[in-house]
C-alpha positions as CSV (number, residue, x, y, z in Angstrom):
1,M,111.0,114.3,94.3
2,S,114.7,112.9,95.2
3,S,116.9,111.1,92.6
4,R,115.6,107.9,94.0
5,A,112.1,108.8,93.6
6,H,112.6,110.0,90.2
7,A,114.2,106.9,89.0
8,R,111.6,104.5,90.7
9,G,108.8,106.5,88.8
10,R,110.8,106.1,85.4
11,G,111.2,102.8,86.2
12,S,107.5,102.2,86.7
13,F,106.5,103.7,83.6
14,E,109.0,101.7,81.6
15,L,108.0,98.3,83.3
16,A,104.4,99.2,82.8
17,R,105.3,99.5,79.1
18,G,107.4,96.5,79.1
19,I,104.5,94.6,80.7
20,W,102.0,95.8,78.0
21,A,104.5,94.8,75.2
22,T,104.6,91.3,77.1
23,W,101.0,90.7,76.9
24,W,101.0,90.9,73.2
25,Y,103.9,89.1,72.5
26,T,102.6,86.5,74.7
27,V,99.1,86.7,72.7
28,S,100.7,86.7,69.5
29,A,102.9,83.8,70.3
30,V,99.7,81.7,71.0
31,L,97.6,82.7,68.0
32,L,100.5,81.9,65.7
33,F,100.7,78.6,67.1
34,E,96.9,78.1,66.8
35,L,97.0,79.3,63.2
36,F,99.7,76.7,62.5
37,F,97.5,74.1,64.4
38,V,94.4,75.1,62.3
39,T,96.4,75.3,58.8
40,A,97.5,71.6,59.5
41,W,94.0,70.2,60.0
42,A,92.8,72.1,57.2
43,G,95.3,70.6,54.9
44,A,95.6,67.1,56.5
45,W,92.1,65.9,54.4
46,G,92.8,68.2,51.7
47,T,96.3,66.6,50.6
48,S,96.1,63.9,48.1
49,E,99.0,62.2,45.8
50,G,101.5,63.8,47.9
51,E,100.5,67.3,46.9
52,F,99.5,69.8,49.8
53,D,96.0,71.3,49.3
54,V,93.7,73.0,52.0
55,D,90.2,72.1,52.4
56,P,88.2,75.3,52.2
57,L,85.4,74.2,54.4
58,A,87.8,73.0,56.9
59,L,89.5,76.1,56.8
60,A,86.6,78.2,57.3
61,V,85.5,76.3,60.3
62,G,89.1,76.4,61.6
63,A,89.0,80.5,61.2
64,L,85.6,80.4,63.4
65,W,87.2,78.3,66.1
66,F,90.4,80.7,65.8
67,G,88.4,83.7,66.4
68,G,86.5,82.0,69.3
69,T,89.8,81.1,71.1
70,A,91.1,84.8,70.1
71,W,88.0,86.1,72.1
72,V,89.0,83.7,75.2
73,L,92.4,84.6,75.1
74,L,92.0,88.2,74.7
75,A,89.7,88.2,78.0
76,Y,92.4,86.3,79.9
77,R,94.4,89.7,80.7
78,R,91.7,90.5,82.7
79,R,91.6,87.5,84.7
80,E,91.4,87.5,88.7
81,D,93.0,85.0,90.9
82,Q,89.8,84.3,92.8
83,G,87.6,85.1,89.9
84,P,85.3,82.6,88.4
85,L,86.3,79.8,86.4
86,L,84.2,80.8,83.5
87,P,83.4,84.7,83.5
88,R,80.5,85.6,81.6
89,R,82.8,87.6,78.8
90,D,84.4,84.1,77.9
91,I,81.0,82.5,77.4
92,P,80.6,83.8,73.4
93,G,83.8,82.5,72.5
94,L,83.6,79.4,74.0
95,V,80.2,78.3,72.2
96,V,81.8,79.3,69.0
97,C,84.5,76.6,69.6
98,A,82.3,74.4,70.9
99,A,80.1,74.4,67.2
100,A,83.7,74.3,65.3
101,A,84.6,71.3,67.6
102,V,81.6,69.5,66.6
103,A,81.8,70.4,62.8
104,M,85.6,69.4,62.4
105,P,85.2,65.6,63.2
106,A,82.1,65.7,60.3
107,L,84.6,67.4,57.9
108,T,87.7,65.5,58.5
109,G,86.5,62.4,60.4
110,S,89.3,62.9,62.8
111,W,88.0,62.7,66.5
112,L,91.4,64.3,67.6
113,A,90.7,67.4,65.6
114,G,87.5,67.7,67.4
115,A,89.1,67.2,71.0
116,A,91.9,69.6,70.3
117,F,89.2,72.4,69.1
118,L,87.0,71.7,72.2
119,L,89.8,71.5,75.2
120,Q,92.3,74.2,73.8
121,P,89.8,77.0,75.3
122,V,89.2,75.1,78.1
123,V,92.7,75.1,79.4
124,I,92.6,78.9,79.0
125,L,89.6,79.4,81.4
126,N,90.5,81.1,84.7
127,W,91.8,77.9,86.6
128,P,93.4,78.2,89.9
129,R,97.0,77.9,89.7
130,G,97.4,74.5,91.0
131,V,94.2,73.1,89.1
132,R,95.4,74.3,85.8
133,L,98.5,72.1,86.0
134,R,96.2,69.3,86.8
135,V,93.9,70.0,83.7
136,V,96.7,70.3,81.4
137,I,98.1,67.2,82.0
138,A,94.8,65.4,82.0
139,V,94.1,67.0,78.5
140,T,97.2,66.2,77.0
141,A,97.0,62.6,78.3
142,A,93.1,62.5,76.8
143,L,94.5,64.1,73.4
144,V,97.3,61.2,73.5
145,A,95.0,58.4,73.8
146,I,92.5,60.0,71.2
147,A,95.4,60.0,68.8
148,V,96.3,56.8,69.1
149,I,92.8,55.7,68.5
150,D,92.4,57.9,65.7
151,R,95.5,56.9,63.8
152,A,94.5,53.4,64.4
153,Q,91.0,53.9,62.6
154,T,91.9,56.4,60.0
155,P,92.5,55.1,56.5
156,V,96.3,54.5,55.6
157,E,96.4,56.7,52.4
158,L,95.4,59.4,54.7
159,H,98.6,59.0,57.0
160,S,100.3,61.9,55.6
161,P,103.2,64.2,57.0
162,V,100.7,66.8,57.2
163,W,98.2,64.6,59.4
164,A,101.4,63.8,61.5
165,I,101.7,67.5,61.7
166,G,98.3,68.2,63.1
167,M,98.7,65.3,65.4
168,I,101.5,67.0,67.1
169,F,100.0,70.2,67.2
170,S,96.8,69.0,68.7
171,I,98.8,67.4,71.6
172,A,101.4,70.2,72.0
173,L,99.0,73.1,71.6
174,P,97.6,73.1,75.3
175,T,100.9,72.9,77.2
176,A,102.6,75.4,74.8
177,S,99.5,77.9,75.4
178,V,99.4,77.4,79.1
179,T,103.0,77.9,79.7
180,S,103.1,81.0,77.6
181,L,100.2,82.2,79.7
182,W,102.2,81.3,82.9
183,W,104.9,83.4,81.9
184,W,102.4,86.3,81.8
185,D,101.0,85.3,85.2
186,V,104.7,85.5,86.9
187,L,105.1,88.7,85.2
188,L,101.7,90.2,86.4
189,A,102.7,88.8,89.8
190,F,106.1,90.7,89.7
191,D,104.0,93.9,88.7
192,R,101.7,93.5,91.5
193,A,104.8,93.2,93.7
194,R,106.1,96.3,92.4
195,G,102.9,98.0,93.4
196,V,102.9,96.9,96.7
197,E,106.5,97.9,97.1
198,S,105.7,101.2,95.7
199,R,102.9,101.9,98.2
200,L,105.0,100.5,101.1
201,A,107.6,102.8,100.3
202,A,105.1,105.8,100.2
203,T,104.0,104.6,103.5
204,Q,107.6,104.5,104.8
205,E,108.2,107.9,103.4
206,R,105.0,109.4,105.4
207,L,106.0,107.6,108.4
208,R,109.4,109.3,108.3
209,V,108.0,112.5,107.7
210,A,105.9,112.0,110.6
211,T,108.5,110.8,113.2
212,D,110.9,113.8,112.0
213,V,108.3,116.4,112.5
214,H,107.4,114.6,116.0
215,D,111.0,114.9,117.2
216,L,111.3,118.5,115.9
217,Q,108.0,119.9,117.6
218,G,107.8,117.3,120.4
219,H,111.3,118.5,121.7
220,H,110.7,122.3,120.9
221,L,107.3,122.3,122.4
222,Q,108.7,120.6,125.6
223,V,111.2,123.0,126.0
224,I,108.8,125.9,125.4
225,A,106.4,124.7,127.9
226,L,109.1,123.9,130.5
227,Q,110.5,127.7,129.9
228,L,106.8,129.0,130.6
229,E,106.2,127.1,133.3
230,L,109.5,128.3,135.0
231,A,108.3,131.9,134.1
232,E,105.1,131.3,135.9
233,K,106.6,130.3,139.0
234,L,109.3,133.4,138.9
235,M,106.9,135.9,138.0
236,G,105.9,136.8,141.7
237,R,109.3,136.5,143.4
238,D,111.8,137.4,140.5
239,P,110.3,139.5,137.7
240,D,113.3,140.0,135.5
241,A,114.3,136.2,135.6
242,A,110.4,135.5,134.5
243,L,111.2,137.8,131.4
244,E,114.3,136.4,130.7
245,Q,112.5,132.7,130.3
246,I,109.6,134.4,128.3
247,R,112.4,135.8,126.2
248,A,113.9,132.2,125.8
249,A,110.6,130.6,125.2
250,R,110.3,133.3,122.2
251,V,113.6,132.0,120.8
252,S,112.4,128.5,120.9
253,V,109.5,129.0,119.0
254,A,111.5,130.8,116.4
255,E,113.7,128.1,116.4
256,A,111.1,125.5,116.0
257,T,109.6,127.7,113.1
258,Q,113.0,127.6,111.2
259,G,113.3,123.9,112.0
260,T,109.7,123.2,110.4
261,R,110.7,125.5,107.3
262,E,113.9,123.7,106.7
263,L,112.2,120.6,107.3
264,A,109.6,121.3,104.7
265,T,112.1,122.7,102.3
266,R,114.0,119.6,102.4
267,F,110.9,117.4,101.1
268,R,109.9,119.9,98.6
269,T,113.0,120.5,96.9
270,V,113.8,118.9,93.7
271,S,117.4,118.8,92.2
272,L,117.9,120.2,88.7
273,A,118.2,116.9,87.4
274,D,115.0,115.8,88.5
275,E,113.6,119.0,87.0
276,I,115.0,118.6,83.6
277,A,114.4,114.8,83.4
278,N,110.7,115.5,84.8
279,A,110.1,118.0,82.0
280,R,111.3,115.7,79.4
281,D,108.9,112.7,80.6
282,L,106.3,115.2,80.8
283,L,106.3,116.5,77.4
284,Q,107.2,112.7,75.9
285,A,103.9,111.5,77.7
286,A,102.0,114.3,75.7
287,G,103.3,113.0,72.5
288,I,106.3,115.4,72.0
289,S,109.5,114.2,71.0
290,A,111.6,115.8,73.6
291,T,115.4,115.8,74.5
292,A,117.2,117.0,77.3
293,E,120.9,118.0,78.0
294,A,122.7,118.9,81.3
295,P,126.2,118.7,82.5
296,D,127.5,116.4,85.1
297,D,127.4,119.4,87.7
298,V,124.0,120.3,86.9
299,N,122.8,120.2,90.6
300,A,125.5,123.2,91.3
301,A,123.5,125.6,89.3
302,P,120.7,127.9,91.3
303,A,117.9,125.6,91.4
304,D,115.6,128.0,93.3
305,V,115.8,130.2,90.2
306,L,116.1,127.6,87.6
307,G,113.8,125.0,89.0
308,P,110.7,127.4,88.8
309,V,112.0,128.4,85.1
310,I,112.1,125.0,84.0
311,R,108.4,124.1,84.9
312,E,106.8,127.2,83.7
313,T,109.0,127.0,80.2
314,T,107.7,123.3,79.9
315,T,103.9,124.1,80.9
316,N,104.3,126.9,78.1
317,V,105.5,124.3,75.4
318,L,102.6,121.9,76.6
319,R,99.8,124.9,76.4
320,H,100.9,127.0,73.7
321,G,103.7,125.2,71.5
322,G,101.3,122.8,69.3
323,G,104.7,121.2,67.9
324,R,105.9,117.8,67.8
325,R,109.6,118.4,69.0
326,A,111.5,120.1,71.9
327,R,114.9,120.3,73.2
328,L,116.1,121.3,76.8
329,A,119.5,122.0,77.3
330,L,121.2,123.6,80.6
331,E,124.9,124.2,80.3
332,S,127.7,126.1,82.5
333,G,130.0,128.8,81.5
334,A,132.3,131.5,82.8
335,D,129.6,134.2,83.4
336,G,127.2,131.5,85.1
337,W,124.6,129.3,83.6
338,R,122.4,128.9,80.4
339,Y,119.1,127.0,79.9
340,E,117.6,127.0,76.6
341,I,114.2,125.3,75.4
342,V,113.4,125.2,71.8
343,N,110.4,123.8,70.3
344,D,108.8,123.5,66.7
345,R,105.4,126.1,66.5
346,A,102.3,124.4,64.6
347,G,100.4,126.8,62.5
348,G,98.8,129.5,63.9
349,Q,100.3,129.0,67.5
350,D,102.1,131.8,68.9
351,G,104.2,129.7,71.1
352,A,104.1,132.0,74.1
353,D,102.2,132.7,77.2
354,G,102.8,136.5,78.1
355,S,102.3,136.6,81.4
356,G,104.4,133.4,82.2
357,L,107.3,134.8,80.2
358,E,106.7,137.9,82.4
359,G,106.8,135.9,85.4
360,I,110.1,134.6,84.1
361,A,111.6,137.7,83.3
362,R,111.1,139.3,86.8
363,R,112.3,136.0,88.6
364,V,115.2,135.9,86.5
365,A,116.0,139.6,87.0
366,E,115.6,139.5,90.8
367,A,118.5,136.8,90.5
368,G,120.7,139.3,88.3
369,G,120.1,137.4,85.2
370,S,118.4,137.8,81.7
371,L,115.7,136.5,79.6
372,D,115.8,136.1,75.9
373,V,112.9,135.1,73.8
374,R,113.5,134.2,70.2
375,R,110.5,133.9,67.7
376,E,110.9,132.2,64.2
377,P,108.6,131.2,61.7
378,H,108.7,127.6,62.7
379,E,110.4,127.8,66.0
380,F,110.3,129.3,69.5
381,A,112.9,129.5,72.1
382,V,113.3,130.7,75.7
383,V,116.9,131.4,77.0
384,V,117.5,132.2,80.3
385,R,121.2,133.2,81.7
386,V,121.8,133.4,85.6
387,P,124.9,133.8,87.5
388,G,126.4,130.9,89.8
389,E,125.4,130.7,93.4
390,G,128.7,132.6,94.5
391,E,127.9,135.3,91.8
392,R,124.8,136.7,93.1
């Protein structure tokens, strides 16, 4: 994995986490607006003589409606652009909202309260993008008209500031809800575009690899074919020249093999900076609080030795550490490079894999380095020292 690919992978993880947080922020904002809406209507007809008081029955009906709209709203996250307008999963929430919408006018004497309770979940349904805007405009216009009629029919003594707040919330609620969901739709569209971009990048990478392999093998195979063809023609009249062509063909085969090996190595090789970052991310994904430290010239370290060491020790922590914290550190010195990984040990965990440490010791010894293992009651550490590239 290249540095660019690693950055893209880490960016994808951060974006996915941000999308999850944005969804809950969006839902919380809409539900908070609805909570104020319910409280305002429950208090509009519970207020008397200038004192605010909430009608318990109206509040209970409002709480029931709040649960129904929350059901429909939470189901919105799984909506599909080409999905049905009324998914079956939304029906229970809509039935609850409809029952509350019928009960609210009977309790408050306000048709606006009933209309708002009924129309709010309607605008959250899976409307097509262009249709949704027209639905919101129509619903808002209908609520304004009902509010005018409602106010004209409402007794003057009930025209309290709380009633006015309930009216404002009723008219603004559909627009506020759909606006929040529109931002969520935009973010979701960006995320889908990111997924398409990732798949396109992977396809382009495979195409580039295929092109490189084709160019390399095609060139050498064509040369080998010409050399063997020439050797076949020379075999009868000039055996020495034919033998020379066969030897040249063998050289071409060796060059093709070496070129293929170098090409594969170039695509397989991961820089040490990426190795350490990958190890940290892997530990964090497993629920371990991991930190990583590396110098600016980290890629000057011997990756062929330290790369497998980093992977093996990270696996060791995941399988046998059992703790909650880990620290990875790579540093350079006068005598070469020093890599250390430290993790806390849970009770009863040995913190080590004997065969894995033996493999690390052999690999490090072949490179002229050393392995130290430190076992403490609550901590386990592996320290590897290897000489630099020019010192081996």
